[in-house]
N, C-alpha and C positions, 0 to 999 in steps of 0.2 A: 777303648776308652775314651773318648771327648768328654773333658771339663773344665768348665770353663766359672772362675771367678770374678764375676763383674765390680766385684768390691774391692778389688784388690785390681789397681792402675800400674802397669808397666813400662807406661810410656808414652810417646805420641803416636799417633797413626803416620808416615814420614810421606813423600809424595813418591812412590813407587810406582805410579800409573801413568806418570808423565811422559810425552812422546817428542818423536822427532819428526820433520818434516810433514806439518798440518796441514788438512786436506785442501787443500787451495786446488780451483778448477780455472787455467790462467786467471783469469782477474776477478773470478766469482768465487766469494769466500764464505755462501751461504752455508754451506758442509760444517762451518767450525761451529753454528750452533749444536751440532755431536758433542765438541768438546767441550762446551759448556752444561751439557745435562748429563755429561759424567765426570763435570768436575776434573776436567782434566788440568795442572796447575801449573805447568812448561811444556812449552813446547820449544825442543832445539832447532834452532836454524843452521841447518849444514844442507848442503846438498841440495836448495830449494831452487825456485825459478830454472829459467832458459833464457841463458847468458844472450841469443842475441837476441829473444824475442820478448822476454822477460828480463831487463839485468836487475836483480836484488842482492841483498843482503854482502854478496862476496864484495870484497875491497876495489876488487879491481871492475868492479861493477858500477858502485857509487863513485868512486875515484881513479876515473878509467884513465888518465893520462898521469903519471906518475913526474912526469916533469915540470907538472903548474905547479902553483901554489898552491901548498896547504890550508893558506888562511884565509884563503879568497871562499866565500861560500858559490862564487860561480861556477867552479871547477868540482864541484859535488853533483851527484845525480841519485837523489832519494826519492822520488818520484813513485819507483815499484814496492820499492822496502818499507817507504809512508804505509803505502795502502796493506800491505801484510802486517805491520807490527799495529797499525790501529784497528784491525780487524779483532786480530790479537787479543789484544788489549778491550775493544768490546764484550769480549766474550770471558772476559777474568782468566785469560790463561798468558799469562804475559813470556817473553821470549828470553830465552838462551841463547844470547848474540855468539857467533862464532864469527871471529876476526879473523879471516885466510880467506882460504875457494874452497869451491868446490872440486870433488874426485874429477880427475880427468881419468877414468877407466882406459880411455885406449891408448895410451902410454904402454899398456900392458901389450898392445898389437903391434907396436914398432910405431905406432906413429907419433911427431912430436908435441912434445906438450906446449902448454898456449899462457897459462896464466900462474902455476905452480912455482915459478921461480923464485929463489930467496930474494928477499927485498935488496934491491943496489945496496940502501939507505937505512937501515934499521931503526937508525931516531926520525927518519922524515916518517915513517911508514907509520912509527908508535902515535908521532902528532895528528897522522890521518886517521888514526884509531881514535884518541881523544877528540876531535871534529866530530867524530860519527856517534862517539857520548854526546857530547855536547848537543848535539842534534836534538838527539832522544830525551837526554834528561834536561836540560836547560832552554832549551827554544830556538839554539842559534842556529841558524840559516833557515827561519818560520817553521823554527822545529817544534819539539813538544816537551811538555815535565811529563813522563812518564815513568819515571824511576827505575827503571830498567836494571836490574840486578846482578845476573851473572854476566860476564863479560869474558868469554873462551877464546885462547891467544892460539888459533890454525888446528888442524885438524889432524893427526894420523900421519906426522913427520916421519915416522918410522916406518911407511906401508913401502915394503917393496926391498929390496936391495938382497935380489936375487941371482947366485948365480948363474952365471952362461954357460957357452963351450968353452972351454978351458981358460977362463977368466973370471974374473967377477963384475958384472953386468946390472948396471944399477934400472931397472924398471920401476922405481918408485913411483905411485900415480898420485900422489899427493905434495912430492917435496924434493923440487930437483936443486940442490943445493948440499954442503954439507953435514953433518951433526953437529957440526960447532958454530956451522951459524944459525941451526935451529936455536941451538941453547942459548947463544947469543941475540937473538930476536926476542925470544922469550922473555931473558931478563930486563932487557932492554925496556920491551914496551909495560911489561910489569911493571917496571919501577917508575916508569915515565905514569902511566893511569895512575896508577895509586897516588903519587904527587900531587895529580892534579886534582881527584875526586877523593883521595882518602876511603874511607870506609862506608861512603856513599855507595859503594860498588864492589865488587869480588870480582879478581880476574883467578884465571889457571888455565890449567891445559895439563897434559898438550895430547888428551882423547888417544892414548895408549894404544896400538891394535892388534894389543892382546898378553897374556900373560897361558900362552897354552904350552910354553916348552918346560913349566915347572915339573908335567908331568913325565918329562922325560927322564928325568933323574927326583924321583916322590925323595929320598933321603937328603940330598942338598938339599931341596929347600921346603923341608918340614912338611912335605905331601903324606898324608896318608897310603901305605903301599898297595892298596886295593886300587887306589885311582892312576897307575903307571897305565901312560899310552904313551905310543911313538909318534911324537910329531915334528914335521918338518924341519932340517937344519936350519932353515933361515928363521922361523922363532926364536932361536936362542940369540937372533939381536936385537928383537925386540927388548928380551931383558937387559942386555947387554946397554940399548941407549935408552932405557929407563933409568934404571943404576946411576948412570953419566948424567942424565936430565937431575936428577936429584941432587949431585953433588956438586953441580956446578949453581944450581940455583943456591943450596945452602953455602956455598964459595963466595958467592955473589950477595949473601943475601936478598936476594929477590925474593917478593913477596910471593906466595902458595896459598889464598884462598880456597880454590879447591882444584884434589888432582883428579884428573878424568881419564877413562879407559871403556873399552871393548869386551867384548864379550858374544859369540856364538857358537856358544858350549850350551852342554846340558845343564839342569836346576844344581845338582850335585857338586859337578865338577867347577860352576860358575862360583857358587857360595866357599869351596876351597880356596878359588885364587882370590876372593873378597879379602879372606883372612889373608892370603900372602899381603896382597896388595896393603892391608892393612897395618899388617907387623913390620912391612920395607917400612912402609911413613912414618911408624912412630918408632921404629930404631934410630931414624935417622933425625928425630928431633922436630919433625910434622907433626903438627896436631891440626890439621885442615880439613876440610868437608871433602867425602870422597862419594863421586858420581861415576854411577857406571850407565855413562850416556849414550850409548849404541849398544843396544842387544835382541836377539830376536833365534829362537831355539826350536824353529820349524818354519826354517824359511827355505820353500820349494815349493814347484808348481801344485807337489800331490798334498799339501797341505794346507792350501788358502782355503777359510772357509769353514776348516774342519772341528770337532771335537776336541780333535788332538792337540791341532794348535791352538785353540782356547782354554784348553786343559793346565796343556803346559804353559801356555802365556802367567799365566795365574797363580801356577804354583811358583813362577820364578817372584814374582811381586810378595806371598805370602811369605816364600822362605827368606827373600833379602831383607823384607821390614824386619827380623829377626838378628841381622848384623849389623855391624854400625856404618854400612853406606850411609847414605846420605839422602841421595835422589836417582831413581830408573827413567830411561828417556827412550822408549819402546823403538825400534828401528823399525818400519816410522807408518805412519799414519796418514800417507799420503794415497791418494786416490790416483791408481794407474796402475798397467800391465806391470807388474814387479813381485817376485818370488818374496820380495821383503814389506810389500804392502799388505799386510796380514791384517788390517783393520777396516777397508771397507771394501766393498764389491766393485769395481771400476766398469761393468758393463752394466750395471745397475744403480750404482750410484744411492748405496745403502749399506749401511753396516753389515759386515760378515755377523758370526757369533763371537769373537774374539772381544770384538768393542763392548759386547754384554757383559764379558766379564772385567774388566775393564771398569764398566760403569759400577758394577757389583763391588769394586774396592771403593770406587769413587762416594760413596757411600759411606765405608768405614772412617774415608778421610773427613767427612763432613761430620761423622761422630766427636773426633778429635783425638779421644784419649783410647789407648791400647789395654785391654784388662789381659788378665794372666789366661792362657790357654793350655792347655798338656794335652796331648792326645798319641795312645801306644801304637798307632798303625800307621803305614805308610802313606800317610795324608797329608797333606799342607794346609793349613787353620790358622786364622788369624779372627781375634775379636774385640770388639769395640765399644766404647758407649759415652753418650756426654752426659750420663748419672741419669737419665732419664729411659730413653731410647736403648737397646741393647742389639746385637746384631755379628753374627760369626761369618766368614766369610772359607769356605773347603775346597779345595780341587783335589780330584781324585787322577792319578794317572797311571793309577795301577788297576785288578782286575775289579771284579763287579764285587762290593763288599757291602754290608748291613754294620753302621758305626754306632756303637752304643754311646748315647751322650747324656749329660743332665741338663738338658734344654727342652725344658717341659711347657707347649703350649707358644713354642714361636712357628709361625707360619715359614713354609719353605718357597724359594723360588730357585728354578733349575736353568743354567747355560749349557748348550749343548747346540750339535746341527740344527733340531726340530724346538729348544725353547730358546728363547730370549729374552731372560730373565723374568718368566712365567709363572704363575705360582702354579704348584704342585700338590696333587693331596697325598704328602705323606708325611709319615709322624716325622717329628725331629726329635725323638726320643730312643727312636729302632732308625734310623735317616739309613735306605736303599739307597746306595752310590753309583749308579755303569761305570764301566771303565771309560776313562775320558771326559768325566762331568763336574761340574760344579755346581755346589747349594750355594745359596745364600739365605741366612736364616734370620729372622728377625721379630723383635717382640716392642 
């Protein structure tokens, strides 16, 4: 039974449907209209652009010669990043700006790294970041006054550190440097940026590669025993990296406005990890925002465009709405041939059904207030209202079932491979849901 009490407000609908890698086609941003249509609230800028053809966002693209004077606007190349961010702002989808570099996957194949080295001078690197912010928020170097809020310091510096034959071999695809060098870079940069801009911006990081290792030893990490699963040994290093980072930030009294992490696991395990992350932060005295800013729970060629991918993604949005996580960023909203690009069809340049699930959540986001919603079945549900309009979004990732509700006279819209948020003649009080089907009920 699904019961909703629209008179009982339990909180705000959070930006669970934010994305990464917006749908830019070279310099063509016309597909950004889909972001506006779905009320996508943020786009995280990591792994965007092509360094040689469209140099954007990465520090090595914007400030290509680190030996130059960081105070001189002539040494910066903002051209393509200006295009990207301006177009995002035009559709009311501000960026979460990752200050760092794009992942270099080829390093894992034995190729040499190009741009992912620890900066030789972290203080100068911090000043470069300062001027990038001044360009977009204060008009420096013929810039803008966008008021971009979120600035993330690097991405997945813990990505790698795998054992080779007989010796520890660093195949990190995101960070060539020591753990301590990243800790220092974060603290130096966060302190400098907050000293420059104060509460006008939020700084954070470090985009953890994940916390899968807690499932190796459930008792040690306070995880329910039924979730036990053996993950690779190297994932333990993700945990030690995180604990060391939090301890260092605390010792240095460095700002941490938001802590970011990643998960490519299923809904239930990701919820367990969120509880662990929240507990780990709070126990160490951090009262910061929590961002799950890379996630995808159906990243396979077989999953692209399927009802399975759509229902499982929306189930994640709904489940995480009821945790203390602040924001989610689905990885990702690119238009390209990738197992991770689950939102748009790269051959037809149109949305997959997953997009329409996000669009439905966008309707809840616009309504703003979360209403009390209880359900005694394995279905994910969130209700919202603006005081007049009422809506409920459901995702069924189990078997076909009839869900009884107290929702009389609601219109029903379905999302799956054959329904793209289309009205269906279904009874909202006895709602028939197919396996891997999303339903949006509104009145």
